[in-house]
N, C-alpha and C positions, 0 to 999 in steps of 0.2 A: 292825361286820360279822363273821360269823362266821370263827373261826380256822379251820374243818375247812369241806372243799370241801360245797358245797351247791346244792342246784336251786332257784328261784325260785318253783314251782309245783306244785300236786300232779299227779302223772304218772296218776293213776287218774282224775281228770277227767275226763269225756265230750268229744268234740267236739275241735277244733283249740284250740290252747293255745300260745302264744308265751313262751319265757320264757330263762332262761338257766343253764349248769352255771357257778360261781362257784369258780375257783382261786384259793386264797388267798395273798398276797402272803408274800412272802419275803425273806430279804436282799438279793437281786438285782433282783425288781422289783414293784412292786405289784400286788394282786391282778387276774386278768384275768374276763371274763364273757363266756362260749361260748355263741351263740346256739344253742336250741336250738328245736326244734318237733312237738309230738307230736298225733298224728290217734287219736283213739281213738275206734274202734266196739266197744268192747265184748267180748265173749267170741271167741276164736279166737287165732291166730299172734301174735307179738311179734316184733317186727323193727326191729330197731336199724342204721341209715344212717349211715357217717361217711366226712368228706370232708377234704380239707387238711391229712392228717397230715403229709405232705411239702409245704413252701411254694411249691416250684418245679413243683408237679402242678394244674394250676387245673381241668382238666375235672370231676375229681368234686365239687367246691364247686359250680359253674355247673349242673351236672345233678342236683344233690341239692336243691338250689332252685328247681328247673322240675318236680319232680317233686310239689312240694307242690299247685299246684295242678290238675294230672291228679287227685290221690288226694282233693281236697278233691271229686271229683264224683264219682267209681268205687270209692273203695273202699266195701265191703260189711261187713268185719266187722275184729277184731281191733286191733292198735294198732301204729302206725308212729312210731318216734322218728327224728329225722334232725339230725344236728349237720354242718351242712354243711360245718365248718371245727374242726378239732381243735387245731388250732398257729396262732392267729392274729399271733404274731410272725413267724414262719417264713413263712408267706403275704405279711405286710406287707412282707418284704424278700425275697420272692421267693427263697429260700434253701431248701436241702433240711433242714438242720437249723435249730436255731432261733440265733438269730444270739446271744443274750445269755448262752448257757453251751455252744454248741455243739455240742451234743447231739442227734441223730436221735432223734425222738420214737418210731418202731418198732424202738428197740432199749435202751428202758426200761422197758418193761411189766413186773411191773404197776405201778412206780414208789415213790414212798415222798413221805409227808406230807411229809417234815423235810427234801426234799432241794431240789434246784434246780430251776428253774422248768419245764422238761421231766417232770424227774421229779414235779413236785407235777401237771403234766395229766395225764398216765399215771395216777398215783394216784386224781384225781377220775374218771376216765374209768373205771378198774378199780373203784370203790367203788361206783359210782351208776350208772353207764350199763348196763353188761354183767349184773347183776344181772337189770335188768328184760328181758330179750332171751332168746328162745329161737335164735334167727338172727340174724346179724352179716353188710352185707356192707359190706367196706370199700373205697372206689372212689379208687383210683390212677390216675397213666398212668407211660409206662417211661423217661421221662427226654427231653431235647431230642436228647441225641446219638444216638437211634437210632429206627430204623424197628422199628415191633412192630405187628400188628394187634389191635383191639379183641377183648380175648380176657377169658375169666375164668382163675384159677389156682390152684392148691392143691400140697400136697406129699402122698407117702406118709404113711401114717397107720397107728397099730399096730393101734388098733380097727378089726374090718372093718367092723361095722353104721356106724360113723364115718366111715368111709369111704367107703364105698357111699350115704350119704345126703347126704355135702359132694359126690362125682361127680353125684348126680343134681340136686343144685339149682346146681353149676355148669353143667351140662348145659341148666338150664333157661332160663337166659340166652339161648341160642341164637346166640351171638357167633360169628364166622368161627372161633374155637379153643379149645379148654379143655386148658390146660398143667397135667399133674403134674410138677412137676420136684421133684428131690431137690437140696436146696442145703446147703452147712456147716450145721451144727448154730449156730444162730445164737442166743443168748439174747437176751428181752427183747422180743420180736416182738412184737404184738396176735394173732395169730392162735394163738399157742403156749397163751398163757393163754385165750383162747375153748376153743381143743380139747382141754386138759386139766381143762376144765367139763364137756366131753361137748357141747358144742354147735357148730351147723355155722357155718363161717366159710368165706366166700368173699369172697376179692380179685378185684375187677375191674380190669382194667390195656389203659389205650388208648397207641398210639403214641407216639412221640416228635416234637419239632418244635414247630411252631405247635398254638394251638387254632383246629380248624377246625369249622366249621359240619357239614359231614357229617360228622366223627367225635363228635361231642356227639348230633348225631341217631342214630347207631347205636348210642352209649352209651347214651342215655334209653332207645332199644329194646329193648335188652336187660334193663335195670333194671326195666320195665312187664312183661315176658313172665315175669322171676323172680317177681315181684308177684303174677303170673296165676297162675304154679304154685304158690306157697304158699297161695293161698286166699283172698288179702287182696282181688283184686281180681276180677271176671268178665271172662269175655270168652275170644277165640282168641289166643295168642301167633305171631307172624310173627316168620321169619328175617328178619333187616335186609342188606339190599343191600351186599356190601363189593365194589368192584371189579366190578361188575356179574353177582356171583354171588351166591345165596342157598342159602348151604351152613355146615355146620360139620364142623370134625374134633376129637376128642381126642388128644393127645400125651403122652407123656413123655420126659424126657431125665434120665440120673442118670450118664454117663459123665463123667470128666474131658474125654476126648476130644470132648465135643459141645461146647465153647467153642473156636472158632476164633482163635488167638492170632497176633499180626503177629510175624515173623523180626526186624523191623528196624523202627527209625523211620521215620516218611513219612507221607504223604498215603495216605488209604484211599479207593478209588475202586470202590463196588460193580457188580458185575456180576451180578446177582440181586435180585430181590424178596421178600418174607416171604410164606410158603405155598409157595414155589415145590419142587416135585420135583427134587433135584440126584442124579446118581448118582457112584460114586466117579470120582474124575476131573474133573467140571464144575468149570469157572471159577466161584468165589463171587465173588472181585474183586482187583485190583490195589493191588498199595503201590509207592507211587512214592516213592523215596527222594530228601530234598532237600538232603543233605551234599555232594556231588558231583555234575556234569551227564554224568557219564560212567558212573556207578553205572546197572545195567540195573533197571527195572521189574520186580517178585518178583508172578509168579501165585499166589494164592492158591485150592487147589482143595479140593473134597470129598473127605473120608477115606474114606469110605463109601456107599451109598443112604443117601439120608437126607430130609429137612425143613428148610428154614432157615425158622425161627420169628423170628430178630430178626438185623439186621445194622444195621452202624454206616451213619449219614446223610453218609458224605462226610466225614471229620474227619480232622485231626491226631492222629496215632497213636503212641503209646512201644512201644520193642520190649516182646515178650511182653504187649502190651496186646490184649485181646478184640476181634473185628472183627465177628466174627458168631456165632450159637449156633444149634445144630442138635438135630431131635429127631426119633423115631418114632412113630410109631402107639402109643397105650395097647396093650396085652396085657392084656384082662380078667382 
C-alpha cells in the first residue's frame, strides 16, 4: 500500500466510477479508505461535494448518497465528485471530533502528511480532492441542541468578486435562509483553504435535533437547485417548502450582541421560532434556574429589532452560554 494519499481510480475517466481516497496509516491507526464517487460527463463545471466532516451531522452523508441516482439520470455535462463521509471514525462514533486523536477535522486544514489521523485526512483532501474542483459544497448540520432552518452559509470575503460569486451560488440553493456571518478568525477551516485559492465554497447547514424526512427533502431540493444553477443539470429550480412557505432571505450577523447569552444556569425554554421577526423587548425565551424553587424565572428579550436565526431547543445551559442567535437582512 502506498505511503502517500492516493485515489484508487482515474478521476478523468468518463462515466460513473466508484473508488476510494486512501489516507495512509500512521502511529495512531491503520489506513483509511474513504468512498468516492465520480460522475464525469466531460467538459463543464467541476464540483466537489463533501459530507461527514463532523460525525454527529448525518444529513450530509445521507443527501450526498441520494444525489447519485438523480445525477445518473439528469447530469448533462461537467464532473461531480462526491465524498459522502470525510471522517469515517467520527461518523462511526457519532462524534463531532475524531475519537482517535480528539481533533476537529474542520480546524486542521490543510493538514499534515506526518500528523495524526485527522491531520492526515485533511492533507489527503487538500492534496487530491480540492485541486480537481472549481466549486465546493460542504454539507453540515447545526448540531442537536439548536433549532436552525435549512440554510447556506458563508462569511465576509476581502475579494469582492469572490464574495459576489459565493453569494450568488449560496442563493441558488433557494433554501429558507442564506447567512453571511462574521465568525472569529478560526485557522484550519476547509472554507478558508478553498477561498484562499479563489474558489467558491458554500456550506449547507440543516437544523439540529433528529434527522427528519422533511428536512432531508428540503436539503436535497436545495442541492438540486444549485446543480441546476451551475449548469450541470437542466431544469427549473424551485423553492422548497419550509413551514408552509416558499421563500428565502439573506441575513448577516457580525456583532457580539447578536448572540443572546444566558445570565444564569438553568433550563432554557424557547418562546419563538427560527426566522421569527422580533422587535426590541420581545420575548425570546425564559430561563428557569434550578438551584432554588424561590428563584424567579428570567425573561430573555430581544435587544433590538432583528430576526432569530437559531435558538436553543430546550436545553440546560450554563451561565454565559448562548441561547439564541440574531441577525438582520444583508445590506448589499
